[in-house]
Chimera marker file (.cmm) of the C-alpha trace (Angstrom):
<marker_set name="trace">
<marker id="1" x="97.018" y="112.620" z="90.733" r="1" g="1" b="0" radius="0.5"/>
<marker id="2" x="100.259" y="110.838" z="91.495" r="1" g="1" b="0" radius="0.5"/>
<marker id="3" x="102.913" y="112.218" z="93.642" r="1" g="1" b="0" radius="0.5"/>
<marker id="4" x="106.571" y="111.981" z="94.372" r="1" g="1" b="0" radius="0.5"/>
<marker id="5" x="105.190" y="110.486" z="98.136" r="1" g="1" b="0" radius="0.5"/>
<marker id="6" x="103.061" y="107.596" z="96.641" r="1" g="1" b="0" radius="0.5"/>
<marker id="7" x="105.187" y="104.203" z="96.460" r="1" g="1" b="0" radius="0.5"/>
<marker id="8" x="105.115" y="101.983" z="93.214" r="1" g="1" b="0" radius="0.5"/>
<marker id="9" x="102.782" y="99.272" z="94.567" r="1" g="1" b="0" radius="0.5"/>
<marker id="10" x="100.721" y="102.161" z="95.387" r="1" g="1" b="0" radius="0.5"/>
<marker id="11" x="100.796" y="103.927" z="91.869" r="1" g="1" b="0" radius="0.5"/>
<marker id="12" x="100.777" y="100.366" z="90.175" r="1" g="1" b="0" radius="0.5"/>
<marker id="13" x="97.389" y="99.679" z="92.191" r="1" g="1" b="0" radius="0.5"/>
<marker id="14" x="96.071" y="102.593" z="91.665" r="1" g="1" b="0" radius="0.5"/>
<marker id="15" x="96.896" y="103.747" z="87.934" r="1" g="1" b="0" radius="0.5"/>
<marker id="16" x="98.161" y="100.345" z="85.953" r="1" g="1" b="0" radius="0.5"/>
<marker id="17" x="98.532" y="101.882" z="83.193" r="1" g="1" b="0" radius="0.5"/>
<marker id="18" x="101.318" y="103.441" z="84.096" r="1" g="1" b="0" radius="0.5"/>
<marker id="19" x="103.294" y="100.320" z="84.162" r="1" g="1" b="0" radius="0.5"/>
<marker id="20" x="105.273" y="101.342" z="81.012" r="1" g="1" b="0" radius="0.5"/>
<marker id="21" x="105.909" y="104.957" z="82.128" r="1" g="1" b="0" radius="0.5"/>
<marker id="22" x="107.280" y="103.455" z="84.637" r="1" g="1" b="0" radius="0.5"/>
<marker id="23" x="109.361" y="100.651" z="82.831" r="1" g="1" b="0" radius="0.5"/>
<marker id="24" x="110.426" y="103.409" z="80.502" r="1" g="1" b="0" radius="0.5"/>
<marker id="25" x="112.104" y="105.143" z="83.582" r="1" g="1" b="0" radius="0.5"/>
<marker id="26" x="114.010" y="102.122" z="85.228" r="1" g="1" b="0" radius="0.5"/>
<marker id="27" x="111.483" y="100.730" z="87.554" r="1" g="1" b="0" radius="0.5"/>
<marker id="28" x="110.870" y="96.925" z="87.175" r="1" g="1" b="0" radius="0.5"/>
<marker id="29" x="106.918" y="95.856" z="88.952" r="1" g="1" b="0" radius="0.5"/>
<marker id="30" x="108.684" y="93.087" z="90.428" r="1" g="1" b="0" radius="0.5"/>
<marker id="31" x="111.172" y="94.738" z="93.345" r="1" g="1" b="0" radius="0.5"/>
<marker id="32" x="111.170" y="97.655" z="95.013" r="1" g="1" b="0" radius="0.5"/>
<marker id="33" x="107.412" y="98.296" z="95.498" r="1" g="1" b="0" radius="0.5"/>
<marker id="34" x="107.796" y="100.103" z="98.868" r="1" g="1" b="0" radius="0.5"/>
<marker id="35" x="110.088" y="102.692" z="97.532" r="1" g="1" b="0" radius="0.5"/>
<marker id="36" x="108.451" y="105.940" z="97.081" r="1" g="1" b="0" radius="0.5"/>
<marker id="37" x="108.671" y="107.550" z="93.474" r="1" g="1" b="0" radius="0.5"/>
<marker id="38" x="111.082" y="110.379" z="94.875" r="1" g="1" b="0" radius="0.5"/>
<marker id="39" x="113.242" y="107.368" z="96.805" r="1" g="1" b="0" radius="0.5"/>
<marker id="40" x="113.315" y="105.217" z="93.636" r="1" g="1" b="0" radius="0.5"/>
<marker id="41" x="114.209" y="108.205" z="91.228" r="1" g="1" b="0" radius="0.5"/>
<marker id="42" x="116.943" y="109.185" z="93.716" r="1" g="1" b="0" radius="0.5"/>
<marker id="43" x="118.688" y="105.613" z="93.068" r="1" g="1" b="0" radius="0.5"/>
<marker id="44" x="117.944" y="105.864" z="89.666" r="1" g="1" b="0" radius="0.5"/>
<marker id="45" x="119.820" y="109.234" z="89.430" r="1" g="1" b="0" radius="0.5"/>
<marker id="46" x="116.379" y="110.497" z="87.631" r="1" g="1" b="0" radius="0.5"/>
<marker id="47" x="114.471" y="113.781" z="88.022" r="1" g="1" b="0" radius="0.5"/>
<marker id="48" x="111.132" y="112.877" z="89.754" r="1" g="1" b="0" radius="0.5"/>
<marker id="49" x="109.376" y="116.044" z="88.506" r="1" g="1" b="0" radius="0.5"/>
<marker id="50" x="110.342" y="114.504" z="85.093" r="1" g="1" b="0" radius="0.5"/>
<marker id="51" x="108.831" y="111.005" z="86.217" r="1" g="1" b="0" radius="0.5"/>
<marker id="52" x="106.060" y="112.905" z="87.644" r="1" g="1" b="0" radius="0.5"/>
<marker id="53" x="105.344" y="114.906" z="84.503" r="1" g="1" b="0" radius="0.5"/>
<marker id="54" x="105.079" y="111.915" z="82.693" r="1" g="1" b="0" radius="0.5"/>
<marker id="55" x="102.944" y="109.663" z="84.839" r="1" g="1" b="0" radius="0.5"/>
<marker id="56" x="100.582" y="112.301" z="85.513" r="1" g="1" b="0" radius="0.5"/>
<marker id="57" x="100.441" y="113.721" z="81.616" r="1" g="1" b="0" radius="0.5"/>
<marker id="58" x="96.757" y="111.516" z="81.083" r="1" g="1" b="0" radius="0.5"/>
<marker id="59" x="95.074" y="112.978" z="84.438" r="1" g="1" b="0" radius="0.5"/>
<link id1="1" id2="2" r="1" g="1" b="0" radius="0.2"/>
<link id1="2" id2="3" r="1" g="1" b="0" radius="0.2"/>
<link id1="3" id2="4" r="1" g="1" b="0" radius="0.2"/>
<link id1="4" id2="5" r="1" g="1" b="0" radius="0.2"/>
<link id1="5" id2="6" r="1" g="1" b="0" radius="0.2"/>
<link id1="6" id2="7" r="1" g="1" b="0" radius="0.2"/>
<link id1="7" id2="8" r="1" g="1" b="0" radius="0.2"/>
<link id1="8" id2="9" r="1" g="1" b="0" radius="0.2"/>
<link id1="9" id2="10" r="1" g="1" b="0" radius="0.2"/>
<link id1="10" id2="11" r="1" g="1" b="0" radius="0.2"/>
<link id1="11" id2="12" r="1" g="1" b="0" radius="0.2"/>
<link id1="12" id2="13" r="1" g="1" b="0" radius="0.2"/>
<link id1="13" id2="14" r="1" g="1" b="0" radius="0.2"/>
<link id1="14" id2="15" r="1" g="1" b="0" radius="0.2"/>
<link id1="15" id2="16" r="1" g="1" b="0" radius="0.2"/>
<link id1="16" id2="17" r="1" g="1" b="0" radius="0.2"/>
<link id1="17" id2="18" r="1" g="1" b="0" radius="0.2"/>
<link id1="18" id2="19" r="1" g="1" b="0" radius="0.2"/>
<link id1="19" id2="20" r="1" g="1" b="0" radius="0.2"/>
<link id1="20" id2="21" r="1" g="1" b="0" radius="0.2"/>
<link id1="21" id2="22" r="1" g="1" b="0" radius="0.2"/>
<link id1="22" id2="23" r="1" g="1" b="0" radius="0.2"/>
<link id1="23" id2="24" r="1" g="1" b="0" radius="0.2"/>
<link id1="24" id2="25" r="1" g="1" b="0" radius="0.2"/>
<link id1="25" id2="26" r="1" g="1" b="0" radius="0.2"/>
<link id1="26" id2="27" r="1" g="1" b="0" radius="0.2"/>
<link id1="27" id2="28" r="1" g="1" b="0" radius="0.2"/>
<link id1="28" id2="29" r="1" g="1" b="0" radius="0.2"/>
<link id1="29" id2="30" r="1" g="1" b="0" radius="0.2"/>
<link id1="30" id2="31" r="1" g="1" b="0" radius="0.2"/>
<link id1="31" id2="32" r="1" g="1" b="0" radius="0.2"/>
<link id1="32" id2="33" r="1" g="1" b="0" radius="0.2"/>
<link id1="33" id2="34" r="1" g="1" b="0" radius="0.2"/>
<link id1="34" id2="35" r="1" g="1" b="0" radius="0.2"/>
<link id1="35" id2="36" r="1" g="1" b="0" radius="0.2"/>
<link id1="36" id2="37" r="1" g="1" b="0" radius="0.2"/>
<link id1="37" id2="38" r="1" g="1" b="0" radius="0.2"/>
<link id1="38" id2="39" r="1" g="1" b="0" radius="0.2"/>
<link id1="39" id2="40" r="1" g="1" b="0" radius="0.2"/>
<link id1="40" id2="41" r="1" g="1" b="0" radius="0.2"/>
<link id1="41" id2="42" r="1" g="1" b="0" radius="0.2"/>
<link id1="42" id2="43" r="1" g="1" b="0" radius="0.2"/>
<link id1="43" id2="44" r="1" g="1" b="0" radius="0.2"/>
<link id1="44" id2="45" r="1" g="1" b="0" radius="0.2"/>
<link id1="45" id2="46" r="1" g="1" b="0" radius="0.2"/>
<link id1="46" id2="47" r="1" g="1" b="0" radius="0.2"/>
<link id1="47" id2="48" r="1" g="1" b="0" radius="0.2"/>
<link id1="48" id2="49" r="1" g="1" b="0" radius="0.2"/>
<link id1="49" id2="50" r="1" g="1" b="0" radius="0.2"/>
<link id1="50" id2="51" r="1" g="1" b="0" radius="0.2"/>
<link id1="51" id2="52" r="1" g="1" b="0" radius="0.2"/>
<link id1="52" id2="53" r="1" g="1" b="0" radius="0.2"/>
<link id1="53" id2="54" r="1" g="1" b="0" radius="0.2"/>
<link id1="54" id2="55" r="1" g="1" b="0" radius="0.2"/>
<link id1="55" id2="56" r="1" g="1" b="0" radius="0.2"/>
<link id1="56" id2="57" r="1" g="1" b="0" radius="0.2"/>
<link id1="57" id2="58" r="1" g="1" b="0" radius="0.2"/>
<link id1="58" id2="59" r="1" g="1" b="0" radius="0.2"/>
</marker_set>
């Protein structure tokens, strides 16, 4: 399960199939890998809960 405290790098390393979901939410896989999903969502003005729901839909 993906959580808000995981970094972008951790998510992509452990769950590479989430790349397209992250890209669709404004994340890129070339920078910001040390930010947690919560920090990244806040910086993009998106709901971390909605992001997590989209990322965890297949688990």
